[in-house]
N, C-alpha and C positions, 0 to 999 in steps of 0.2 A: 760252753762249748768249745766247738771243737771242728775253729772256719777251716773248709777245704775252699782250693780253689785248686779247677781244673784246665786243661787243653788237650783239642785234640790238634792232628796231623794232619794234614787237603786229603790228602785219601783215608781217611779215617780210621786209620788199625791201628795206632800208639798212644796211650794217652802216659800222659806226665799233672803226676795230685801234687800240687803245692802247699803242709799245715809246717806249721809253729811247731820245734820241738819245746813244750812245757817243759820237759822232763833236764830239757838244760839246766848242766851242776857249774854252770862258765857265767860269773859271775859279771865280766863285762862283754861277753859277746852274745847276738842273741841266733840261735839259728834255725831253719829250718829243713824239714827231710824230705825231698824232692823224687817222688815214687813216681818208674813207670812199667807201664803199661801192656799188653796187646787183646786187642782186642778181636771178640773168639767168638764165631756164630755172630748173627746178626745187630747191627748196633739199638741199644736198650734192652737186648731180653736178655743178656746174661755179663755181667762183672769184667773188666777186662780179667789178662791174671796176670797180676805184678808179680814182673819181675829181676828189677834190680829197684834199692832205692840206695840214695848220700844223705846226709847231712851237710847241708852248706849251711855257710851267716847269711848273714841274711842280704848283707848288699853282692856276695859270689851269686846266688838264688835270686834276684833281679835283675844279675845280667842274662844270667842262663834264659830266663822269661821272655827279657827281647827280644836277646838272638832269637829264641824260638817263632818270636812272635814274626820279625824280621824274614824268616826262612817259612814261613806259610806256614805255625801251628796258630787257631785260633780258638780264641776263652770255653768252653761249653760248657754249660751245665749236667755234673751228677743223673746222666737219664739212665740208671741201669736199679738203680733201691728195689 
């Protein structure tokens, strides 16, 4: 199971998806993908347009998550399945 965690910004125009990189070949560090997407149309009707992907060490991804929460981003479920 590929568990994803989503954040949405306060004006509901952008999302971030955090997923563990299960294909990681580094034996010492775990990495996460952090995808950034733009909401198009009505939220929940269409999936966001994913624009950017970063690969961060787990600790750096946690810092990014905390920073976004402090800036007003909120946890959201994936509503556009």
